[in-house]
C-alpha positions as CSV (number, residue, x, y, z in Angstrom):
1,M,0.0,0.0,0.0
2,I,2.8,2.4,0.9
3,D,4.7,1.5,-2.2
4,L,1.6,2.3,-4.3
5,L,1.2,5.7,-2.6
6,L,4.9,6.5,-3.2
7,K,4.6,5.6,-6.8
8,F,1.5,7.7,-7.2
9,F,3.0,10.8,-5.5
10,G,6.5,10.3,-6.8
11,G,5.7,10.2,-10.5
12,G,3.1,10.5,-13.1
13,I,-0.1,12.3,-12.2
14,G,1.0,12.7,-8.6
15,Q,4.1,14.6,-9.7
16,A,2.1,16.8,-11.9
17,V,-0.5,17.6,-9.2
18,G,2.2,18.1,-6.6
19,G,4.1,20.5,-9.0
20,G,0.9,22.4,-9.7
21,I,0.1,22.7,-6.0
22,A,3.7,23.8,-5.2
23,N,3.7,26.5,-7.9
24,T,0.2,27.8,-6.8
25,V,1.3,28.0,-3.1
26,S,4.5,29.7,-4.2
27,I,2.6,32.4,-6.0
28,A,0.1,32.7,-3.2
29,A,2.9,33.2,-0.7
30,F,3.6,36.6,-2.4
31,V,0.1,37.9,-2.2
32,P,0.7,39.6,1.2
33,A,3.8,41.3,-0.1
34,F,1.9,42.5,-3.2
35,M,-0.8,43.9,-0.9
36,W,1.8,45.6,1.3
37,F,3.5,47.3,-1.6
38,T,0.2,48.5,-3.1
39,G,-0.6,51.0,-0.3
40,H,-1.8,48.8,2.5
41,K,1.3,49.1,4.7
42,D,-0.5,50.2,7.8
43,E,-3.6,48.1,7.5
44,T,-4.0,44.8,9.3
45,L,-5.0,41.3,8.3
46,I,-6.7,39.8,11.3
47,V,-4.0,40.7,13.9
48,L,-0.9,40.9,11.6
49,S,0.2,43.6,9.3
50,Y,0.7,43.0,5.6
51,G,4.4,43.4,6.3
52,D,4.4,40.6,8.9
53,T,2.5,38.3,6.6
54,A,4.9,39.3,3.7
55,V,7.9,38.1,5.7
56,M,6.0,34.9,6.7
57,G,5.1,34.4,3.0
58,A,8.7,34.7,1.9
59,I,9.8,32.1,4.5
60,L,7.0,29.8,3.4
61,F,8.0,30.3,-0.2
62,V,11.5,29.1,0.6
63,V,10.2,26.1,2.5
64,V,7.8,25.1,-0.2
65,K,10.4,25.3,-2.9
66,I,12.9,23.3,-0.8
67,V,10.3,20.6,-0.3
68,H,9.2,20.7,-3.9
69,Y,12.7,20.2,-5.3
70,T,13.7,17.5,-2.8
71,S,13.7,14.0,-4.2
72,P,11.1,11.7,-2.7
73,I,12.4,8.9,-0.5
74,K,12.8,5.6,-2.3
75,A,11.2,2.7,-0.5
């Protein structure tokens, strides 16, 4: 069962879906930075400023890209 899941997520359709999700999340990570640079520097998003969420988005972008480019573990 685990081997089947690894094959699904490690290649073929799983790789395409994973790549699409990783790219979408990477783009979404920059939305707070875009909002911050477009005149919303002093506004808040829940309890965080757009500047705070921009920094978190940049960190998440790096983490997502590292995970995306890391080879899957071979079972």
